C-alpha positions in Angstrom: 28.4 6.9 18.3 27.3 3.3 18.3 26.3 1.8 15.0 23.1 0.2 16.3 21.6 3.6 17.2 22.2 5.0 13.6 19.5 2.8 12.1 16.5 4.0 14.2 17.7 7.6 14.1 18.1 7.6 10.4 14.7 5.8 10.0 13.0 8.5 12.1 14.7 11.3 10.2 13.6 9.7 6.9 10.0 9.5 8.0 10.1 13.0 9.4 11.6 14.3 6.1 8.9 12.7 4.0 6.1 14.0 6.2 7.7 17.5 6.2 8.1 17.5 2.5 4.5 16.5 1.9 3.0 19.1 4.2 5.3 21.9 3.1 4.6 21.2 -0.6 0.9 21.0 0.0 1.0 24.3 1.9 3.0 26.0 -0.9 0.6 24.7 -3.6 -2.4 25.9 -1.7 -0.9 29.4 -1.1 0.0 29.7 -4.8 -3.6 28.8 -5.8 -5.0 31.3 -3.3 -2.7 34.0 -4.6 -4.0 33.4 -8.1 -7.5 33.9 -6.9 -8.8 30.4 -7.1 -11.6 29.6 -4.7 -10.5 27.7 -1.6 -13.4 25.3 -1.9 -11.5 23.2 -4.4 -9.6 21.7 -1.5 -12.8 20.1 -0.2 -14.0 18.6 -3.4 -14.2 14.9 -3.6 -14.1 14.4 0.2 -17.8 13.3 0.5 -18.1 11.1 -2.6 -16.8 7.6 -3.1 -16.0 4.7 -0.9 -14.3 5.4 2.5 -10.5 4.7 2.5 -10.8 2.2 5.3 -13.1 -0.1 3.2 -10.7 -0.1 0.3 -7.9 -0.9 2.8 -9.8 -3.8 4.3 -10.7 -5.2 0.9 -7.0 -5.0 -0.2 -5.8 -6.5 3.0 -8.3 -9.3 2.8 -7.3 -10.3 -0.7 -3.6 -10.0 0.3 -4.1 -12.4 3.2 -6.2 -14.8 1.0 -3.5 -14.7 -1.7 -0.7 -15.4 0.9 -2.7 -18.3 2.4 -3.3 -19.8 -1.0 0.4 -19.3 -1.9 1.5 -21.2 1.3 -1.0 -24.0 0.4 0.2 -24.2 -3.2 3.9 -24.2 -2.1 3.2 -27.0 0.3 1.5 -29.0 -2.5 4.4 -28.4 -4.9 7.1 -29.3 -2.4 5.2 -32.4 -1.3 4.5 -33.9 -4.8 7.7 -32.7 -6.6 11.4 -32.8 -6.0 11.8 -29.0 -6.1 13.8 -27.2 -3.4 11.4 -25.8 -0.8 13.8 -22.9 0.0 13.0 -21.4 -3.4 9.4 -22.5 -3.9 7.8 -21.1 -0.7 8.8 -17.4 -1.1 8.2 -17.3 -4.9 4.7 -18.9 -4.8 3.8 -16.8 -1.7 4.8 -13.5 -3.5 3.2 -14.5 -6.7 -0.1 -15.3 -5.1 0.0 -12.2 -2.8 0.6 -10.1 -5.9 -2.4 -11.8 -7.6 -4.4 -11.1 -4.5 -3.5 -7.4 -4.4 -4.3 -7.1 -8.1 -7.7 -8.7 -7.5 -8.3 -6.4 -4.5 -7.4 -3.4 -6.6 -9.9 -4.4 -9.3 -12.6 -5.1 -6.6 -11.9 -1.7 -4.9 -12.2 0.0 -8.3 -15.6 -1.7 -8.8 -16.7 -0.5 -5.4 -15.7 3.0 -6.3 -17.8 3.0 -9.4 -21.0 2.1 -7.4 
């Protein structure tokens, strides 16, 4: 078998295994709760309250992109006005600012969920 085909096949098998594990575990958990006599309405709790998931995703993505853009700009400024190697500055500043952006997005999404 060709080595290049192993990567997509193993990636597909990994994704399939994760999805199968999630659904089979959820099914076993629900069956165990039903066998104990717990009302099945607990599976529907929390669905209607809170902020929709797509809004939280958009907020986090926006802050991630803003952080990456600011990181690129800061890295450009640092490499222009200092003698640091740009090979190390660009990835490090971009990742730092993207992380700060994700942290800010998390805090903003948490504030949206409180409202």
